[in-house]
KEDOGU-248906 format. One line per field, with one value per residue: residue in one letter; z, x, y of N, C-alpha, C in turn. Coordinates in nm, 2 decimals. Layout:
<atoms>
aa <- [A ...]
nw <- [Z ...]
nu <- [X ...]
nv <- [Y ...]
caw <- [Z ...]
cau <- [X ...]
cav <- [Y ...]
cw <- [Z ...]
cu <- [X ...]
cv <- [Y ...]
</atoms>
This chain:
<atoms>
aa <- [M L V T F T T D A Y A D I T M F G D H A L P L L K M M G H S A S V P G A I R A E D V P Q A L A R L T A A I E A T K K S P P P A L K D S D E P V V S T A H R A L P L M N L L A A A V K E K S Y V T W K]
nw <- [-11.82 -11.72 -11.64 -11.47 -11.45 -11.24 -11.15 -10.99 -11.15 -11.42 -11.70 -11.67 -11.75 -11.92 -11.96 -12.11 -11.90 -11.97 -12.08 -11.90 -11.66 -11.70 -11.74 -11.49 -11.34 -11.46 -11.36 -11.11 -10.93 -10.78 -10.96 -10.86 -10.83 -10.69 -10.66 -10.55 -10.58 -10.39 -10.39 -10.36 -10.45 -10.72 -10.91 -10.92 -11.01 -11.26 -11.37 -11.37 -11.54 -11.78 -11.83 -11.86 -12.09 -12.27 -12.28 -12.40 -12.66 -12.77 -12.82 -13.07 -13.28 -13.21 -13.38 -13.66 -13.63 -13.75 -13.83 -13.98 -13.83 -13.70 -13.51 -13.19 -13.03 -12.70 -12.62 -12.74 -12.63 -12.36 -12.36 -12.30 -12.02 -11.93 -11.98 -11.79 -11.55 -11.56 -11.55 -11.29 -11.14 -11.19 -11.07 -10.82 -10.73 -10.62 -10.76 -10.86 -10.92 -11.05]
nu <- [2.38 2.18 1.85 1.66 1.34 1.14 0.91 0.72 0.52 0.58 0.80 1.14 1.21 1.44 1.59 1.75 1.88 1.83 1.58 1.42 1.42 1.26 1.02 0.97 0.93 0.70 0.53 0.50 0.70 1.03 1.33 1.51 1.74 1.82 1.47 1.12 0.78 0.50 0.27 0.00 0.01 0.07 -0.14 -0.21 0.03 0.04 -0.19 -0.11 0.11 -0.01 -0.19 0.00 0.14 -0.07 -0.11 0.13 0.09 -0.08 0.07 0.28 0.49 0.84 1.11 1.27 1.58 1.92 2.03 2.00 1.85 1.53 1.29 1.19 0.89 0.78 0.56 0.58 0.82 0.74 0.55 0.64 0.69 0.44 0.29 0.42 0.35 0.07 0.05 0.15 -0.05 -0.26 -0.18 -0.14 0.11 0.43 0.66 0.99 1.29 1.62]
nv <- [-10.74 -11.02 -11.11 -11.34 -11.47 -11.66 -11.92 -12.17 -12.26 -12.24 -12.23 -12.10 -11.76 -11.57 -11.25 -10.97 -10.72 -10.46 -10.47 -10.61 -10.47 -10.22 -10.35 -10.46 -10.23 -10.14 -10.33 -10.24 -10.26 -10.21 -10.17 -10.34 -10.61 -10.91 -11.01 -11.05 -11.16 -11.20 -11.47 -11.39 -11.13 -11.14 -11.14 -10.86 -10.75 -10.86 -10.74 -10.47 -10.47 -10.55 -10.34 -10.13 -10.22 -10.21 -9.94 -9.86 -9.96 -9.78 -9.56 -9.40 -9.60 -9.66 -9.48 -9.62 -9.79 -9.72 -9.95 -10.28 -10.44 -10.54 -10.35 -10.44 -10.46 -10.34 -10.48 -10.73 -10.81 -10.84 -11.04 -11.32 -11.29 -11.21 -11.44 -11.61 -11.49 -11.51 -11.79 -11.83 -11.70 -11.86 -12.10 -12.01 -11.93 -11.80 -11.55 -11.51 -11.32 -11.30]
caw <- [-11.71 -11.75 -11.54 -11.49 -11.38 -11.20 -11.07 -10.99 -11.24 -11.56 -11.73 -11.64 -11.85 -11.91 -12.04 -12.09 -11.80 -12.03 -12.11 -11.78 -11.55 -11.72 -11.72 -11.34 -11.30 -11.51 -11.27 -10.98 -10.84 -10.80 -11.05 -10.79 -10.86 -10.70 -10.60 -10.55 -10.57 -10.32 -10.47 -10.35 -10.52 -10.86 -11.00 -10.93 -11.09 -11.40 -11.42 -11.39 -11.66 -11.89 -11.85 -11.91 -12.22 -12.36 -12.30 -12.50 -12.79 -12.82 -12.86 -13.20 -13.27 -13.21 -13.51 -13.70 -13.61 -13.87 -13.86 -14.05 -13.73 -13.68 -13.38 -13.12 -12.94 -12.56 -12.60 -12.78 -12.53 -12.24 -12.37 -12.22 -11.88 -11.90 -11.97 -11.67 -11.45 -11.57 -11.50 -11.15 -11.09 -11.20 -10.97 -10.69 -10.70 -10.62 -10.87 -10.82 -11.03 -11.00]
cau <- [2.32 2.07 1.75 1.58 1.22 1.12 0.80 0.70 0.41 0.61 0.95 1.21 1.22 1.56 1.58 1.85 1.84 1.77 1.44 1.35 1.40 1.14 0.90 0.95 0.87 0.56 0.45 0.48 0.81 1.15 1.41 1.62 1.76 1.71 1.34 1.02 0.64 0.42 0.16 -0.12 0.04 0.10 -0.25 -0.20 0.15 0.00 -0.28 -0.04 0.19 -0.10 -0.23 0.11 0.16 -0.18 -0.08 0.24 0.04 -0.15 0.17 0.34 0.61 0.97 1.17 1.36 1.73 2.00 2.08 1.90 1.77 1.39 1.26 1.10 0.80 0.77 0.45 0.64 0.92 0.67 0.46 0.67 0.68 0.30 0.25 0.47 0.27 -0.06 0.06 0.17 -0.18 -0.35 -0.13 -0.12 0.26 0.51 0.75 1.12 1.38 1.76]
cav <- [-10.82 -11.10 -11.12 -11.46 -11.48 -11.80 -11.96 -12.32 -12.29 -12.21 -12.24 -11.98 -11.66 -11.49 -11.13 -10.87 -10.63 -10.34 -10.49 -10.66 -10.37 -10.14 -10.43 -10.47 -10.10 -10.15 -10.42 -10.17 -10.30 -10.14 -10.24 -10.41 -10.75 -11.00 -10.97 -11.15 -11.12 -11.30 -11.53 -11.31 -11.00 -11.17 -11.09 -10.72 -10.72 -10.89 -10.64 -10.34 -10.49 -10.56 -10.20 -10.05 -10.26 -10.16 -9.80 -9.84 -9.99 -9.67 -9.46 -9.43 -9.69 -9.59 -9.46 -9.73 -9.76 -9.71 -10.09 -10.36 -10.51 -10.49 -10.30 -10.53 -10.38 -10.38 -10.58 -10.86 -10.85 -10.87 -11.16 -11.44 -11.26 -11.21 -11.58 -11.66 -11.43 -11.57 -11.93 -11.82 -11.66 -11.99 -12.20 -11.94 -11.94 -11.68 -11.52 -11.44 -11.28 -11.28]
cw <- [-11.76 -11.62 -11.57 -11.40 -11.36 -11.12 -11.08 -11.10 -11.39 -11.58 -11.70 -11.77 -11.83 -12.01 -12.01 -11.99 -11.85 -12.06 -11.99 -11.68 -11.58 -11.70 -11.57 -11.29 -11.34 -11.42 -11.13 -10.88 -10.87 -10.90 -10.99 -10.82 -10.76 -10.63 -10.61 -10.54 -10.49 -10.40 -10.47 -10.42 -10.67 -10.95 -11.02 -11.02 -11.24 -11.45 -11.45 -11.52 -11.78 -11.93 -11.91 -12.05 -12.32 -12.38 -12.40 -12.64 -12.85 -12.87 -12.99 -13.18 -13.27 -13.35 -13.53 -13.67 -13.75 -13.92 -13.93 -13.96 -13.71 -13.53 -13.31 -13.02 -12.80 -12.54 -12.64 -12.68 -12.40 -12.24 -12.29 -12.07 -11.84 -11.89 -11.84 -11.55 -11.45 -11.52 -11.34 -11.08 -11.08 -11.09 -10.83 -10.64 -10.70 -10.74 -10.81 -10.94 -10.97 -11.12]
cu <- [2.20 1.98 1.67 1.46 1.18 0.99 0.79 0.60 0.45 0.76 1.01 1.22 1.35 1.56 1.71 1.80 1.78 1.63 1.36 1.33 1.28 1.01 0.87 0.89 0.73 0.47 0.44 0.59 0.94 1.23 1.53 1.62 1.85 1.58 1.24 0.88 0.57 0.31 0.04 -0.11 0.06 -0.02 -0.24 -0.08 0.11 -0.09 -0.21 0.05 0.10 -0.15 -0.12 0.14 0.05 -0.16 0.03 0.19 -0.03 -0.06 0.23 0.46 0.74 1.03 1.26 1.51 1.79 2.04 1.97 1.82 1.63 1.38 1.16 1.02 0.81 0.67 0.50 0.74 0.85 0.59 0.51 0.66 0.53 0.25 0.30 0.39 0.13 -0.06 0.07 0.03 -0.26 -0.31 -0.11 0.02 0.33 0.60 0.88 1.20 1.52 1.85]
cv <- [-10.89 -11.11 -11.25 -11.46 -11.63 -11.81 -12.11 -12.36 -12.28 -12.22 -12.10 -11.89 -11.58 -11.38 -11.05 -10.77 -10.50 -10.35 -10.54 -10.56 -10.27 -10.22 -10.45 -10.34 -10.09 -10.23 -10.36 -10.21 -10.22 -10.23 -10.30 -10.56 -10.80 -10.94 -11.08 -11.09 -11.23 -11.35 -11.45 -11.17 -11.02 -11.12 -10.94 -10.68 -10.75 -10.78 -10.51 -10.36 -10.49 -10.42 -10.12 -10.09 -10.21 -10.01 -9.77 -9.88 -9.87 -9.56 -9.50 -9.52 -9.61 -9.58 -9.58 -9.69 -9.76 -9.85 -10.16 -10.44 -10.46 -10.44 -10.40 -10.45 -10.43 -10.48 -10.72 -10.90 -10.90 -10.99 -11.28 -11.41 -11.26 -11.35 -11.64 -11.62 -11.49 -11.72 -11.93 -11.78 -11.79 -12.09 -12.14 -11.96 -11.81 -11.67 -11.46 -11.40 -11.26 -11.25]
</atoms>
């Protein structure tokens, strides 16, 4: 499943559901798709996501997989979504995902 985050203030961000759903939970929302955040609630969602990402940075990195593919951290995966949320805060815009 793909999850696309949308706001009028930023380009759409599309993620695999395996990565998007945990980020939604970090923002304090259920992992239900579709969903939305009202403009006045976006700053709190961004603050929760930022705090959760900072907490993951303090924990040890996951063990390397047996494949040759590099492990991508949650912080790197969350960065585009954090940028989208920050733009929505600046423009006082809502955020949706489907």
